[in-house]
N, C-alpha and C positions, 0 to 999 in steps of 0.2 A: 550645477546640475544635481537634482535630487534623485539619485539613482544608486544602484548596487552594481558594481563591475565584477565580472567573473575573471579571476586570475588563474585559477586551476579548476577545471570542470569535473575531474574525476572520471570514474567509469561511466556514470550516467547521473546527471543532475537535471531535474526538471522543475517547472513551476506547477504547483498543485494547490487547489482549494477544495471545496466540497464536491466538485465535479459537476456534471450536467445530466442528472437523472431525468427520466421522463421522455427521452428521445429515442428509446429503443425501437419504436415503430418505424423510425427513419434509419435504422441500422447504425445508430450512434451509441457507442458504449458509455457507461456512466462515468468512467475515469475518476479523477479526484485522488486525494491522498490514499496510498495503499494501506497505511496504518492510521485510520481516522482518529482514534483516541490520542495517539501521540501528537499528531498534527494539531488537533484541537487544543490539547494542553499547552503546547508550545505557544500557540497564539494567545491563549488566556494569560499566560505568564508575561507575554510581551505587551499586554494591555489592549490587544486588538479585538474588534467586534467579531462575532461568529461569522465564519466563512472567509476570513482574510486569506489571501494567497501567500504561500511560503515556498521555500526551496525544499525539495526532497532529494537527498543524495543516495548513492548506492555503494555500499561496501567501503570505499576509500575516501569518502567525503569530498570537500571542495574548499577553495580559498577565494575570498571576496574582498573587495575594497569598497568602503562606503564613501559617498560623496556629500554626506551631511551628517550631523550629529543624529544618532539613532540608538535605540535599545534593541538588542537581539537576544534571542533565546535559542540555544542549540539543544534539541531534545530528540526523542526517538531512540534509536540505537546508541548506547553510550560510546563516546569517542573523546579523545583528547582535544581540547580547545585552547587556542592561543590567540592573543591580540598583539600584533607587532612583536611577535616572538615570545611574549610573556604568557605563562599559563593563566587561564581563566576558568570559571566554573561552567561545567556542563549542567544543563537542566535548570539554569537560573538566569535571570535578566542580567545582561552585561551592557554597560553604557559605552558606546563607541563615539569617538570624535571624528569629524569629517577627515577623510584621508586614511583612517585606520585600516589595517589589514587583519582580517579574521580568518583563521584556518580551522576548519573542522576536519580532524584527522580520520584515519581508518576506524571503522566500527570495531569495537573490542568484542562485542557480541551482537547478534542480530545483523540486519542488512541495511535498513533505511533510517537515516537521521533527518531531522527537520530543522531548518533555519527560519525562524519567524522574526520579522523585523517590525518594529512599532510603526504603525501606519499601513502595514501590509505592502505587498508588491502589486504592481499594476502593469503587467505585460499585456499584449493584445488579447482580446477575449473572442471566443466563438460560442455562439448559442448560450450566452450569459455566463460563461465560465472562463477563467484564466488557465485552466488545467491543460497540461500537455497530455495527449492521448497517443500512445505508440501505435495502436492498431489503425485508427482512422486518420491520423495526421492532423487532427484539429488542435487548436491552441498553439502556443509558441513552440518552436522547435526545441529539442533537447539542447541544453546550453553548451556553448563552446567558449574557449578563451577569448576575451575581448568583448563578449556580449555585455550589454548594460540593460538593467531592468528598472523601470521607473518605480520610485517609492510613492506611496500614498501620502496624504497630508500628515504633518506632524500631529501627534495626539495632544489634545488640550490638557489632559491629565496624564503625564508619563507614568508608566507602571512603577510600583514600589517594589524594592527587593523583598523577597520572601525570606522568612527567618529560617525555615528548614527546607531541605531538598523536597521537591515535588514528588508525589507518589507515582513515579513512572513504573509501568508494568515490567516485570522481569522477562527474560528470554531463556527458555529451557532448551537443552540439547535434544530433548524428546518432547514432542507435542501430542497431547490427547485432545482431539477435536470432536465435539458433539456433532453428530451427523443425523439430520432428519431424513429418514428413508423416503424414497420416491422422487419424482413421480413415475419412474419407469422401472421400479423394482421387479415387476413381473417379467421383465425381459431377461432376468438373470436366473441362474439355477437356484433351487430352493434353499441351498445352504449359503447363499450369498451374504445374508445378514450375519450369520455366524462367522463367515470368513472375514468380514469387515471387522468384527469384534476381536478376533484373535490375530489378525495379520499385522505386520509392521512394514511400512513403506519408507523409502528413502527419497528425499528431495533431490532430483536430478540437477546437474549443472545446466541443463537446457531449460531453465525456468526464468521467468521475467514477470513484469507487471501484468501481462496477459494471463498467465497462469503458472502453477507449479506442476511440473511433470513428475510423477511419482513412480518409483521402481520398487517392485515387490511381487507378492503372489498375484497372479492374474485373476481377474474377476470374469468368470465364464458366463456366456449367454446361454439361454435355453436353445436358441436356434442361431448359430453363428452366421448363417447365410441371410437372415432376415434383415430388412432395411427399414429404417424409421424415417418418415418425412421430416424435413427440417422444422424445428419448432423453437419457440423463444427460450433463451438461456438467461438465468438470473445470476447475479454475483454470488460466489460461494458454491456454485454447482460443481458436483463431482461427476464429470463426464467420463465415459469409458469407451475408448476406441476399440476396434476389432482385436488388437493384440492383448486386451485385458488390462493394460497399464493405465490407471486413472490419471486424469488431469483436473486439478482443483483451480477453477477459474477465479481470477482476481479483478482488479479495478478496470483494466482495459480489455476485458473479455469480449469475444464476439457476441452479438445479440441473438443469433440463431445458430442451431447446430443440428446435425443429423444423427449423431451418436447418442445412445440412451444415457440419461442422467439417473444414477442410482441413488443419489441423495444430495442434500444441500446443507452447508454449514452456515451458521448465523454470523452476525456482524463481529462479535468478540473473537470467534474462531478465525474469521477472515483477517482481522488485525494481527493475530498471533502468527498466522501463516505468512503474512507479508514480511515478517522478520525472520523467516526460516531460511537459513543458508543451505546451499548444496551440501548434502551429507546429513542433514537433520533427519532424525527418525520421526515418523508420523504414525500415530495410531488413531483409530476412530472409535467413538462410543455411539453406536447406532441407537437412534430413537425410533421405535416402531411407528408405522402408520396407524393413526387412531382407528378403532374398530368402526366408528360411525362413518369415517371417510371411505373405508373399504366397501361398505354396503350402500353407499350413496349412488 
């Protein structure tokens, strides 16, 4: 059987590829790897084509058995890696024999590690993606002990070992995220942009792939009683509920929402936020709305 078997599923291990963008009009979140650059690099080092499905772990990793010879790369959040109990390299291609047991241990920093297998993983797909979505339930279920995931065809040209460690992004105990203000900045008090620039928020333990709940200085509205009709939500949106404590939406975010969005962070900031543990400090660097946009 050409498959990967789950021996230890950890807190949360899911199958993730590039996701299913373009279905928001049907209330389907984009999903996909929460830290896209780390997922992409792991696949590249494993010799996979763009978009291959890999495993995404959460905090304490996972353990798998392979049922054919395969090359695997464990990237993303740094963690100890062993094969049949022997230490192996994190962030580098490791060749496994059929029947080998690979353990990706707890993340030393960050949250999410990625296990990319040569040939990619091929679980059931939904709307053209193999990604698990926690909000919609599309894609394969979160993995459990005993689950098996089919492997794709063996690569014609196996990946070559790299001479030096790959340039994985670091994880900081305090993140500074560029925030493009809008589209609902006018719903907040005039000093909201200044408050965003000087405030410090803490990632709550009630955070997941849907979004990071942030705790810190409340962002106050001009009219607390006003209601906003539901509108589309983009990845990276910083939505502010009535209590003023913002939520930074991630890969599995809802596609619509009725609370105002004070700003949106870009793809690089989203990837950094995906590796933010509870307790991580978050600061924002607000980018003003262009003058031409205000007058349009």
